[in-house]
VOGU-3710 file (C-alpha; in Angstrom, 3 decimals, decimal comma):
1> mkklvlvvwc> -26,996/-46,992/43,260  -26,705/-50,528/41,858  -25,712/-50,920/38,244  -28,515/-51,617/35,822  -28,167/-54,140/33,053  -29,279/-52,482/29,832  -30,109/-54,153/26,555  -29,145/-51,556/23,943  -30,687/-52,068/20,524  -28,163/-50,918/17,935
11> flfflsvcav> -29,272/-49,842/14,482  -25,824/-48,634/13,404  -25,180/-51,490/11,014  -26,823/-54,583/9,560  -25,269/-57,936/8,627  -25,781/-58,755/4,986  -24,476/-61,546/2,759  -24,339/-59,276/-0,298  -21,681/-56,585/-0,584  -22,459/-53,296/-2,261
21> aspasasgkk> -22,505/-54,200/-5,931  -20,091/-52,590/-8,348  -21,368/-51,628/-11,807  -19,621/-54,657/-13,275  -21,198/-57,138/-10,833  -24,590/-55,568/-11,269  -24,265/-56,029/-14,993  -23,319/-59,678/-14,534  -26,370/-60,342/-12,340  -28,589/-58,706/-14,897
31> kqaesgktve> -27,269/-61,062/-17,568  -27,845/-64,028/-15,231  -31,430/-63,019/-14,773  -31,967/-62,557/-18,456  -30,545/-66,037/-19,176  -33,068/-67,576/-16,785  -30,587/-68,547/-14,073  -31,610/-68,212/-10,463  -30,465/-64,980/-8,823  -29,232/-65,339/-5,178
41> akkaprevqi> -31,912/-64,043/-2,777  -30,947/-61,044/-0,639  -30,879/-61,962/3,063  -32,796/-59,795/5,579  -30,517/-57,812/7,873  -30,203/-58,994/11,459  -30,607/-56,584/14,333  -27,576/-56,604/16,615  -28,144/-56,661/20,364  -25,453/-55,528/22,756
51> ilkvpasspa> -25,731/-55,920/26,508  -24,009/-53,222/28,535  -23,552/-52,865/32,263  -23,591/-49,189/33,137  -23,806/-47,248/36,425  -27,305/-45,821/36,502  -26,211/-42,613/38,214  -23,336/-41,849/35,833  -23,765/-38,574/33,885  -22,058/-40,276/30,914
61> fsrfpialvn> -25,085/-42,545/30,490  -27,805/-40,160/31,662  -29,155/-39,652/28,130  -29,222/-43,348/27,280  -32,703/-44,389/26,056  -34,083/-47,142/28,277  -37,460/-47,308/26,546  -39,366/-45,987/23,530  -43,006/-44,958/23,862  -44,339/-44,499/20,343
71> ddpvlmqdlt> -40,776/-43,457/19,342  -40,572/-40,999/22,245  -37,442/-41,979/24,213  -37,431/-42,452/27,971  -33,926/-41,624/29,161  -31,879/-43,091/31,970  -32,055/-39,747/33,797  -35,871/-39,881/33,772  -35,662/-43,057/35,831  -32,802/-42,080/38,126
81> eilaqshegk> -34,334/-38,708/39,013  -37,488/-40,394/40,297  -35,447/-43,067/42,066  -33,417/-40,372/43,800  -36,608/-38,706/45,034  -38,121/-41,987/46,242  -34,908/-42,982/48,060  -34,408/-39,618/49,715  -34,014/-40,304/53,415  -34,428/-44,067/52,877
91> evgkeragkl> -32,078/-47,002/52,567  -31,984/-48,773/49,227  -33,714/-52,140/49,545  -32,509/-55,582/48,555  -31,635/-56,357/44,935  -34,940/-58,031/44,164  -36,908/-55,173/45,708  -34,795/-52,764/43,671  -35,654/-54,542/40,432  -39,341/-54,428/41,268
101> eygaildrii> -39,027/-50,717/42,059  -37,311/-50,020/38,745  -40,116/-51,760/36,904  -42,900/-49,983/38,778  -41,314/-46,578/38,250  -40,662/-47,247/34,559  -44,284/-48,318/34,147  -45,386/-45,059/35,724  -43,134/-43,048/33,409  -44,496/-44,888/30,355
111> ntrliiqeam> -48,113/-44,337/31,412  -47,394/-40,647/31,972  -45,840/-40,335/28,520  -48,886/-41,960/26,940  -51,196/-39,478/28,684  -49,011/-36,563/27,521  -48,978/-37,866/23,944  -52,756/-38,162/24,041  -52,996/-34,598/25,338  -51,090/-33,439/22,254
121> nigldeqpey> -53,136/-35,673/19,956  -56,345/-33,966/21,052  -54,769/-30,509/20,698  -54,313/-29,405/24,304  -50,903/-28,018/23,320  -52,683/-25,683/20,887  -54,773/-24,014/23,562  -54,044/-20,270/23,994  -53,739/-20,847/27,750  -50,947/-23,373/27,222
131> kslleiterq> -49,148/-21,386/24,518  -49,130/-18,212/26,608  -47,806/-20,031/29,662  -45,171/-21,784/27,550  -43,946/-18,503/26,082  -43,594/-16,929/29,511  -41,864/-20,010/30,902  -39,410/-20,292/27,993  -38,374/-16,681/28,464  -38,075/-17,039/32,230
141> mltdmlmnkl> -36,005/-20,209/31,951  -33,649/-18,605/29,433  -33,340/-15,550/31,674  -32,623/-17,610/34,796  -30,068/-19,805/33,069  -28,325/-16,843/31,445  -28,160/-14,958/34,741  -26,817/-18,036/36,523  -24,187/-18,476/33,837  -23,077/-14,858/34,111
151> vkdvkpdpae> -22,610/-15,005/37,885  -21,489/-18,647/38,202  -17,897/-17,769/39,080  -18,552/-14,529/40,959  -16,963/-14,331/44,416  -17,753/-11,812/47,165  -15,326/-8,969/47,770  -13,401/-9,873/50,973  -13,276/-6,217/52,036  -17,036/-5,935/51,631
161> vekrfrekve> -17,559/-9,152/53,600  -15,424/-7,826/56,453  -17,228/-4,479/56,408  -20,653/-6,110/56,596  -19,488/-8,543/59,277  -18,141/-5,776/61,511  -21,372/-3,820/61,099  -23,353/-6,862/62,217  -21,330/-7,738/65,324  -19,983/-4,367/66,430
171> ewkiksvlfd> -20,627/-3,552/70,091  -20,036/-0,306/71,967  -19,213/0,041/75,602  -20,842/3,237/76,768  -21,173/4,858/80,158  -24,033/7,319/80,446  -25,152/10,048/82,846  -28,861/10,890/82,946  -30,285/14,263/84,067  -33,751/15,536/84,850
181> keddakkmva> -32,752/19,096/83,902  -31,175/20,108/80,589  -29,135/22,890/82,243  -27,400/20,355/84,504  -26,513/18,258/81,452  -25,118/21,310/79,630  -22,996/22,192/82,668  -21,491/18,681/82,576  -20,575/19,026/78,884  -18,967/22,411/79,564
191> tlkagkgfde> -16,990/20,998/82,504  -15,794/18,091/80,342  -14,577/20,523/77,685  -12,638/22,333/80,367  -10,662/19,151/80,996  -12,492/17,380/83,796  -12,453/13,559/83,614  -15,781/11,907/82,702  -15,707/9,185/85,374  -14,712/11,580/88,157
201> laaqlvsakt> -17,346/14,132/87,194  -20,052/11,471/86,834  -19,286/10,178/90,346  -19,581/13,689/91,788  -22,925/14,352/90,062  -24,363/11,029/91,213  -23,147/11,690/94,755  -24,805/15,115/94,677  -27,977/13,456/93,370  -27,950/15,755/90,370
211> atsdegqylk> -27,867/12,789/87,979  -27,902/9,012/87,748  -25,275/6,945/86,019  -24,825/3,396/84,772  -21,657/1,397/84,498  -20,319/0,882/81,004  -21,710/-2,148/79,193  -21,345/-3,505/75,668  -24,367/-3,003/73,431  -24,984/-3,260/69,705
221> pgkllpaiaa> -25,751/0,131/68,114  -29,020/-1,260/66,772  -30,221/-1,832/70,331  -29,696/1,810/71,282  -32,096/4,696/70,868  -31,631/6,260/67,396  -30,306/9,543/68,851  -27,698/7,716/70,941  -26,665/5,486/68,014  -26,274/8,501/65,723
231> agaalkiggt> -24,173/10,373/68,285  -22,013/7,317/69,002  -21,278/6,783/65,304  -19,589/10,200/65,208  -17,345/9,526/68,230  -13,916/8,023/68,593  -13,138/5,769/71,534  -12,899/7,975/74,626  -15,095/10,698/73,137  -18,170/12,124/74,828
241> spvlkvtqdk> -21,507/12,993/73,346  -23,357/16,314/73,314  -26,519/16,643/75,409  -29,155/14,283/74,027  -32,865/14,595/74,706  -34,378/11,163/75,299  -37,884/10,059/76,173  -38,593/6,841/78,024  -42,054/5,808/79,228  -43,317/9,294/78,267
251> vtkflvfkle> -40,729/10,880/80,584  -38,171/13,260/79,036  -34,601/13,150/80,315  -31,214/14,514/79,185  -28,281/12,249/78,539  -24,508/12,575/78,178  -22,419/9,476/77,474  -18,850/8,386/76,938  -17,839/5,852/74,268  -15,404/3,733/76,268
261> dkrwpedpka> -14,634/0,938/73,788  -15,641/-0,941/70,628  -15,329/-4,651/69,938  -16,170/-7,151/67,194  -16,777/-10,595/68,741  -16,500/-13,754/66,649  -19,842/-14,907/65,243  -19,754/-17,629/62,542  -23,437/-17,141/61,697  -22,975/-13,385/61,203
271> kqqaeqealv> -19,900/-14,101/59,075  -21,894/-16,414/56,861  -24,681/-13,859/56,506  -22,153/-11,164/55,600  -20,610/-13,410/52,928  -24,021/-14,210/51,450  -25,098/-10,559/51,380  -21,802/-9,478/49,807  -22,121/-12,241/47,202  -25,657/-11,187/46,267
281> dkknqvleqf> -24,507/-7,584/46,031  -21,581/-8,544/43,786  -23,822/-10,647/41,542  -26,269/-7,757/41,192  -23,386/-5,479/40,196  -22,261/-7,933/37,509  -25,800/-8,296/36,158  -26,350/-4,533/36,126  -23,097/-4,000/34,230  -24,188/-6,672/31,757
291> rkslykqyvk> -27,582/-5,018/31,289  -25,962/-1,638/30,674  -23,587/-3,123/28,115  -26,529/-4,654/26,217  -28,417/-1,363/26,244  -25,369/0,540/25,040  -24,821/-1,949/22,232  -28,361/-2,592/21,060  -30,883/-0,040/22,360  -31,754/3,537/21,603
301> vhekmldgld> -34,556/5,032/23,709  -36,356/8,085/22,323  -36,293/9,949/25,615  -38,127/13,033/24,413  -41,084/10,982/23,201  -41,114/8,869/26,368  -41,038/11,944/28,617  -43,837/13,555/26,636  -46,101/10,524/26,902  -48,696/11,507/29,515
311> yespkadlek> -51,159/8,750/30,349  -52,648/10,765/33,197  -53,662/13,777/31,115  -57,428/14,335/30,821  -56,855/14,552/27,058  -55,111/11,165/26,852  -56,982/8,724/24,572  -56,017/5,387/26,085  -57,836/3,361/23,424  -55,958/5,150/20,675
321> lmtdtrvlad> -52,659/4,734/22,505  -53,211/0,966/22,412  -52,641/1,019/18,634  -50,115/3,869/18,503  -47,203/2,792/16,257  -44,785/5,551/17,236  -41,451/4,029/18,229  -40,258/4,587/21,798  -37,141/2,407/21,578  -35,177/0,917/18,699
331> vkdgkpitvg> -33,662/-2,503/19,348  -30,845/-3,417/16,959  -31,769/-6,518/14,934  -34,958/-6,738/16,947  -38,522/-5,493/17,083  -38,917/-1,803/17,958  -40,979/-0,993/21,056  -43,937/1,202/20,192  -46,283/3,327/22,252  -48,895/0,617/21,641
341> dltdglsahf> -46,569/-2,059/23,061  -45,942/0,038/26,162  -49,643/0,767/26,609  -50,503/-2,939/26,332  -47,850/-3,749/28,930  -49,158/-1,108/31,332  -52,724/-2,261/30,813  -51,774/-5,829/31,752  -49,856/-4,585/34,796  -52,689/-2,647/36,426
351> yhglkkaaee> -55,198/-5,140/37,781  -58,108/-2,700/37,939  -57,471/-1,297/34,483  -55,354/1,408/32,922  -58,090/4,022/33,022  -58,554/3,750/36,789  -54,780/3,801/37,332  -54,500/6,938/35,177  -57,203/8,623/37,246  -55,253/7,713/40,391
361> ktvnrkkrem> -52,071/9,197/38,866  -50,048/5,982/39,158  -49,257/5,277/35,484  -46,633/7,823/34,444  -44,167/6,791/37,126  -44,441/3,191/35,911  -43,941/3,794/32,180  -40,127/3,812/32,124  -39,877/0,639/34,221  -42,376/-1,077/31,905
371> lfklinkqli> -40,459/0,031/28,809  -37,259/-1,501/30,187  -39,112/-4,743/30,937  -40,269/-4,951/27,312  -36,751/-4,250/26,070  -35,268/-6,815/28,456  -37,554/-9,515/27,078  -35,914/-9,138/23,698  -32,345/-8,597/24,819  -32,158/-11,423/27,335
381> kreavqrgid> -33,733/-13,977/25,018  -31,451/-12,979/22,135  -28,353/-13,112/24,333  -29,340/-16,510/25,695  -29,875/-17,832/22,178  -26,560/-16,397/20,997  -24,810/-18,206/23,847  -26,518/-21,479/22,911  -28,483/-21,852/26,139  -31,611/-22,795/24,193
391> rsdaykdrlr> -29,643/-25,683/22,629  -28,242/-26,993/25,907  -29,439/-30,272/27,402  -30,144/-28,540/30,711  -32,548/-26,083/29,068  -34,196/-28,738/26,913  -34,715/-30,983/29,935  -36,231/-28,213/32,041  -38,515/-27,132/29,204  -39,546/-30,709/28,486
401> dfknstlfgl> -40,372/-31,277/32,148  -42,497/-28,137/32,158  -44,325/-29,125/28,969  -44,960/-32,639/30,234  -46,241/-31,601/33,647  -48,424/-28,851/32,189  -49,937/-31,057/29,481  -50,545/-33,828/32,003  -52,332/-31,349/34,257  -54,417/-30,012/31,361
411> fvkdvllpdi> -55,409/-33,565/30,406  -56,585/-34,273/33,937  -58,444/-30,953/34,122  -60,071/-30,974/30,680  -60,530/-34,689/29,945  -60,791/-36,571/33,241  -62,330/-34,221/35,783  -65,517/-33,348/33,846  -66,547/-37,028/34,059  -65,649/-37,520/37,716
421> hvkredliay> -68,494/-37,092/40,174  -68,427/-37,892/43,887  -71,828/-38,806/45,294  -72,872/-38,983/48,910  -73,387/-42,746/48,659  -69,745/-43,043/47,547  -68,670/-41,302/50,746  -70,894/-43,441/52,959  -69,619/-46,625/51,304  -65,993/-45,559/51,837
431> ygdhkgeyty> -66,738/-44,655/55,455  -68,237/-48,089/56,014  -65,288/-49,886/54,418  -62,665/-47,912/56,366  -64,181/-47,561/59,823  -60,872/-48,422/61,447  -59,339/-45,292/59,971  -61,993/-43,058/61,513  -62,012/-43,809/65,228  -61,056/-41,741/68,203
441> pemlklegla> -58,176/-43,477/70,010  -58,417/-44,962/73,478  -57,905/-42,216/76,081  -56,894/-42,474/79,720  -56,789/-40,064/82,640  -54,337/-41,299/85,259  -53,078/-40,484/88,719  -50,018/-42,087/90,207  -47,891/-42,620/93,296  -44,153/-43,190/92,903
451> fanrrdaeta> -42,138/-45,345/95,312  -38,461/-46,150/95,639  -39,059/-49,890/96,235  -41,546/-52,517/95,114  -42,666/-53,539/98,646  -44,046/-50,094/99,533  -45,663/-49,796/96,105  -47,375/-53,189/96,425  -48,639/-52,267/99,915  -50,209/-49,069/98,572
461> larlkkgddf> -51,681/-50,971/95,597  -53,299/-53,517/97,920  -54,898/-50,756/100,010  -56,315/-49,073/96,917  -57,735/-52,335/95,583  -59,276/-52,958/99,026  -61,136/-49,663/98,676  -59,041/-47,115/100,573  -59,335/-43,523/99,344  -56,556/-42,518/96,936
471> dwvranaegl> -55,818/-39,222/98,700  -55,696/-41,012/102,088  -53,202/-43,551/100,695  -51,133/-40,708/99,254  -51,049/-38,980/102,624  -50,175/-42,115/104,643  -48,116/-44,361/102,360  -44,571/-45,217/103,396  -41,690/-44,745/100,969  -43,589/-42,279/98,814
481> latsdedtfy> -41,264/-40,182/96,630  -41,423/-36,478/95,948  -41,743/-37,097/92,230  -40,462/-34,951/89,369  -42,417/-33,912/86,308  -40,726/-36,741/84,395  -42,155/-39,255/86,881  -45,748/-38,065/86,680  -46,058/-36,345/83,303  -49,400/-38,116/82,879
491> egqvlmkktl> -51,116/-36,856/86,032  -54,296/-34,856/85,575  -54,213/-35,081/81,777  -56,353/-37,050/79,371  -53,816/-38,777/77,107  -53,982/-41,151/74,181  -53,028/-44,577/75,467  -50,786/-45,184/72,445  -48,616/-42,181/73,413  -47,747/-43,665/76,832
501> pegmrkalgk> -44,467/-45,582/77,329  -44,658/-49,172/76,130  -44,128/-50,625/79,606  -46,918/-48,506/81,039  -49,298/-49,567/78,252  -48,599/-53,229/78,962  -49,137/-52,739/82,692  -52,455/-50,983/82,099  -53,707/-53,653/79,689  -57,410/-53,252/78,934
511> artgdftlfk> -57,814/-50,511/81,488  -61,209/-49,547/82,872  -62,236/-46,635/85,037  -61,377/-47,407/88,667  -58,590/-49,903/87,883  -55,257/-49,887/89,728  -51,987/-51,361/88,530  -48,236/-51,349/89,207  -45,666/-50,110/86,723  -41,879/-49,957/87,005
521> gpeghfhvla> -40,631/-46,850/85,214  -37,397/-46,504/83,246  -35,982/-44,364/86,052  -36,264/-47,374/88,411  -39,216/-46,085/90,435  -42,351/-48,143/91,076  -45,582/-46,386/90,114  -49,012/-47,241/91,406  -51,372/-46,083/88,665  -55,017/-45,213/89,256
531> vqqaipprqm> -57,247/-45,058/86,167  -59,488/-42,087/86,885  -61,207/-42,319/83,522  -60,927/-44,749/80,609  -62,454/-43,659/77,322  -62,597/-46,583/74,876  -62,047/-46,155/71,138  -65,177/-44,926/69,379  -66,282/-44,208/65,859  -65,943/-40,671/64,531
541> pfenvqdeik> -69,265/-39,283/63,269  -69,541/-39,341/59,467  -70,268/-35,606/59,400  -66,924/-34,890/61,086  -64,872/-36,716/58,464  -66,870/-36,449/55,264  -64,688/-33,678/53,811  -61,553/-35,770/54,278  -63,326/-38,809/52,806  -64,549/-36,774/49,857
551> qkvfdakvdk> -60,993/-35,857/48,928  -59,852/-39,471/49,228  -62,734/-40,765/47,104  -62,124/-38,040/44,540  -58,402/-38,867/44,372  -59,192/-42,568/43,999  -61,552/-41,856/41,109  -58,900/-39,720/39,390  -56,326/-42,505/39,858  -58,732/-45,069/38,401
561> aladwsaklr> -59,568/-42,848/35,453  -55,861/-42,378/34,769  -55,262/-46,120/35,058  -58,127/-46,847/32,641  -56,848/-44,317/30,125  -53,295/-45,622/30,469  -54,425/-49,198/29,853  -56,415/-48,159/26,774  -53,554/-46,104/25,357  -51,008/-48,782/26,207
571> aaaeikiyls> -52,970/-51,395/24,281  -52,690/-49,282/21,131  -49,115/-48,061/21,673  -45,787/-49,312/20,432  -43,572/-49,647/23,493  -40,027/-50,977/23,587  -38,233/-51,471/26,889  -34,478/-51,931/26,932  -33,959/-52,710/30,620  -32,856/-56,325/30,972
581> gmes> -35,575/-58,475/32,491  -38,281/-55,865/31,817  -38,477/-56,055/28,036  -41,899/-55,688/26,446
//
């Protein structure tokens, strides 16, 4: 990204003619004043301006203020993050275009800040809805960032990766013998135990038409019937199975098989999956160990009281339990978890109410899990705070982004939307002003004849224009090719003209039903095209598009309302811009 030229306003020091006065000099000045002599006027300090050239994408300058909106700083990273999103998948434009883009994006950021500040001025940040959502989000962010920190350097166990990989790719080569009668299968097993070779015996049984056999082939255990997979897992290479009863297509048969070989073919995708699964497993182990260490250090659960708490008993007074202050878990240096806390948590969990859940006998099995959730809320937040996550720039930035987006959304919902109304005449007016956007495209149904050379194609074209029947020309034309699908992809279909190859569109021109034309395709063949049907562009009925128009009109009204509010707030705001060439 190009370097931005920043004008940085420095308030670190001021230039002054007068030095800090010593007691002696102060006394002298006092005497001067008393004697009527003129005292030297104190000069106003001058603000120092320093121009820096900094790389906009450098983390070292990411927290540089590039503007102040009523003393609320806009940071370099606020601008670069939006620029990164807007340039994703695009090439950065010329320098002048870049400067214009910087200005437009900075204007948008400033307008957004003004809306957010106004949302706070009118107390939207004091709404219970916002406060509740903020509390949940703060806790979730701290939890996520703490968990990520704990597992940041965790690596998968190589042995576990290999184990999972082999399980994924393992293939068995098995040769099976299938019997209609169980006794015949049992006789085979007995003969094998007596020392007879599997392959030799299988050949004899097939020859005698007592059984059928298949040649050994490699298959993944997961593709086998469960009974076969279970039996194969217990065998070594060369081992044979007991008699297995299998049912296929509602027909019961009896199977004996030999495990001839195992192999583990290379599979990079399976390897990657195994590594990812092993990594997730290792991370979960680390997090579980961490949770246990916190519980051991800080928590004491009163198991007897928890076990005796029966929400499903007919005698249970759920209303009374809501205010029950008996302690279920002590949290060192934290708030104890009471029966009332647990009951509140369970009540919020069950959508149809705690009473109904108790009647359905689904509460008691949930109480321990809910208790641990309540404990975790305290432990995780405290641990995150102790590690300074709540003071980190990453956390502050994420929380600020959440607050800003939520307050902006509340402002739109509570302040703008109540005054926005979309009337039918608004939709009709928009439809009339944007008719070009609501038309069905030109459609064509074509037939074609493909020729190897222009002369034969022109001869066929002349016959068609003279009035000869298309099918007769097809049957009698010289040089006609047996065309592939690529040659005549258009035949028999009604297609949008704009989707046809450019050369074909030009050849067709303003096509009408019954027209004929010649087109040379990219494959070098000459096509005689017959326009079976030409459907000109036509207006879409208003009723078919009014829902789409309604959304566009609504969005436009919201944008205008935001622009009006931004202009009003901007007129009353104190805004300082430090980007060179964009100063306010």
